[in-house]
ZATOR-979434 format. One record per atom (N, C-alpha, C, CB): x negated, y negated, z; residue in one letter. Coordinates in pm, whole numbers, padded with zeros to 5 digits, always signed. Atoms other than C-alpha are relative to their C-alpha. Glycine has a CB too. Example, Ala and Ser with C-alpha at 12.3 -4.5 7.8 and 13.67 -1.06 7.14 Angstrom:
<sites>
-00089+00119+00000A/-01230+00450+00780A/-00090-00120+00000A/+00099-00003+00125A/+00082+00119-00006S/-01367+00106+00714S/+00077-00109+00073S/-00041-00046-00142S/
</sites>
This chain:
<sites>
+00087+00100-00055M/+00385+00334-02649M/+00056-00061+00128M/-00026-00106-00102M/-00061+00058-00119A/+00634+00209-02391A/-00027+00086+00123A/+00150-00018-00021A/+00028-00089-00112G/+00567+00514-02174G/-00136-00026+00062G/+00009+00142-00044G/+00133+00029-00051Y/+00203+00420-02142Y/+00004-00117+00097Y/-00098-00030-00115Y/-00008+00118-00085S/+00286+00080-01996S/+00067+00033+00132S/+00075-00113-00071S/-00072-00037-00121T/+00533+00226-01747T/-00087+00087+00090T/+00130+00073-00034T/+00085-00088-00080N/+00295+00501-01636N/-00118-00076+00059N/-00051+00116-00085N/+00112+00078-00051F/+00009+00254-01603F/+00044-00087+00118F/-00059-00088-00111F/-00049+00082-00111N/+00220+00023-01384N/+00028+00083+00124N/+00126-00075-00042N/-00025-00086-00115L/+00326+00313-01163L/-00131+00045+00064L/+00083+00121-00041L/+00130-00040-00055M/-00036+00427-01126M/-00063-00118+00074M/-00093+00050-00112M/+00054+00118-00065K/-00138+00071-01041K/+00067-00021+00135K/+00018-00124-00089K/-00072+00015-00127M/+00132+00054-00773M/-00049+00102+00103M/+00151+00016-00022M/+00047-00104-00092K/+00011+00382-00624K/-00138-00034+00054K/-00002+00137-00072K/+00135+00033-00044L/-00352+00270-00614L/-00002-00120+00094L/-00089-00027-00121L/-00008+00116-00089I/-00266-00067-00461I/+00058+00042+00135I/+00088-00112-00064I/-00060-00047-00124G/-00048+00109-00203G/-00098+00077+00087G/+00118+00088-00031G/+00097-00078-00078F/-00313+00359-00098F/-00117-00086+00046F/-00051+00118-00082F/+00108+00091-00041G/-00582+00090-00096G/+00042-00088+00116G/-00042-00087-00118G/-00050+00084-00109S/-00369-00133+00126S/+00014+00079+00130S/+00134-00062-00037S/-00012-00084-00120I/-00301+00155+00364I/-00137+00027+00061I/+00070+00134-00035I/+00135-00026-00051I/-00672+00238+00394I/-00057-00126+00064I/-00093+00049-00114I/+00050+00125-00056I/-00768-00127+00447I/+00076-00033+00129I/+00013-00116-00102I/-00079+00026-00120G/-00482-00162+00696G/-00046+00081+00120G/+00146+00029-00027G/+00049-00083-00110F/-00603+00132+00905F/-00134-00049+00051F/-00011+00146-00045F/+00132+00049-00042L/-00958-00004+00907L/+00010-00131+00077L/-00090-00019-00121L/-00015+00129-00070V/-00846-00353+01009V/+00067+00020+00136V/+00083-00098-00085V/-00063-00029-00129V/-00617-00216+01282V/-00102+00060+00097V/+00120+00095-00017V/+00101-00061-00086A/-00902-00003+01417A/-00102-00103+00047A/-00072+00114-00074A/+00094+00105-00037S/-01135-00301+01412S/+00063-00094+00104S/-00045-00080-00124S/-00069+00085-00097G/-00878-00516+01591G/+00015+00067+00135G/+00134-00039-00054G/-00013-00074-00126Y/-00824-00247+01852Y/-00134+00006+00073Y/+00052+00142-00026Y/+00133-00013-00061R/-01197-00203+01908R/-00045-00130+00065R/-00102+00043-00105R/+00046+00128-00052Y/-01264-00573+01960Y/+00108-00074+00079Y/-00047-00087-00114Y/-00105+00059-00080G/-00934-00648+02133G/+00059-00126-00062G/-00051-00031+00135G/-00051+00117+00069S/-00823-00897+01871S/+00142+00026-00050S/-00092-00040-00116S/-00139-00017+00041F/-00447-00930+01831F/+00019-00039-00146F/+00092-00083+00089F/-00013+00048+00138G/-00486-01119+01502G/-00042+00105-00101G/-00082-00126-00020G/+00044-00106+00091F/-00685-00841+01335F/+00098+00117+00001F/-00140+00049+00038F/-00098-00109-00008G/-00440-00582+01461G/+00126-00032-00078G/+00035+00029+00143G/-00120+00042+00072L/-00147-00778+01325L/-00023-00003-00151L/+00046-00137+00049L/+00034+00001+00143A/-00320-00830+00990A/-00005+00143-00055A/-00135-00072-00024A/+00004-00140+00042G/-00384-00455+00971G/+00138+00060-00015G/-00079+00080+00098G/-00137-00050+00009V/-00020-00378+01039V/+00068-00056-00125V/+00081-00039+00127V/-00058+00060+00121V/+00079-00620+00761V/-00051+00073-00124V/-00034-00151-00008V/+00054-00076+00113F/-00156-00441+00520F/+00063+00139-00008F/-00153+00012+00012F/-00065-00131-00001L/-00008-00108+00626L/+00141-00007-00056L/+00003+00057+00143L/-00137+00014+00049L/+00345-00230+00563L/+00004-00030-00150L/+00072-00110+00077L/+00007+00028+00144I/+00249-00368+00222I/-00031+00129-00077I/-00106-00108-00030I/+00034-00126+00065G/+00090-00035+00130G/+00116+00097-00002G/-00118+00064+00068G/-00116-00089-00006I/+00393+00161+00244I/+00108-00047-00096I/+00056+00007+00144I/-00100+00053+00094A/+00620-00071+00045A/-00036+00033-00144A/+00014-00153+00018A/+00041-00034+00135F/+00416-00013-00270F/+00020+00148-00030F/-00147-00038-00022F/-00019-00145+00021I/+00425+00366-00224I/+00149+00032-00012I/-00064+00081+00118I/-00145-00023+00010I/+00801+00362-00162I/+00053-00052-00133I/+00074-00069+00117I/-00041+00053+00129G/+00847+00140-00467G/-00040+00091-00114G/-00059-00137-00022G/+00047-00094+00102H/+00642+00384-00672H/+00092+00121-00008H/-00144+00045+00030H/-00085-00120-00002V/+00854+00681-00564V/+00140-00033-00053V/+00009+00056+00144V/-00134+00036+00045L/+01182+00498-00621L/+00004-00024-00151L/+00049-00123+00074L/+00001+00025+00145R/+01085+00382-00971R/-00019+00130-00079R/-00111-00099-00035R/+00022-00126+00069R/+00962+00727-01065R/+00127+00083-00002R/-00113+00079+00068R/-00120-00082-00008N/+01285+00891-00950N/+00121-00063-00068N/+00034+00027+00142N/-00117+00064+00060E/+01519+00634-01106E/+00016+00040-00146E/-00012-00151+00012E/-00009-00040+00140R/+01439+00758-01459R/+00064+00138-00018R/-00139-00002-00063R/-00049-00137+00015Q/+01566+01108-01387Q/+00149+00008+00009Q/-00059+00089+00104Q/
</sites>
């Protein structure tokens, strides 16, 4: 039963990471299109959060081996 919880948390991290990356790209593109520095910066922050979640997912998955 403990494996289910761990796998679910890792899947959640992966989905949050990919979702943040997609939203980040869309916000950066919107900021670029309208020339808004704030939107571009917010998009970069979302991208970094998504990358951090994906890296965290990979590190946690590999630490058990």
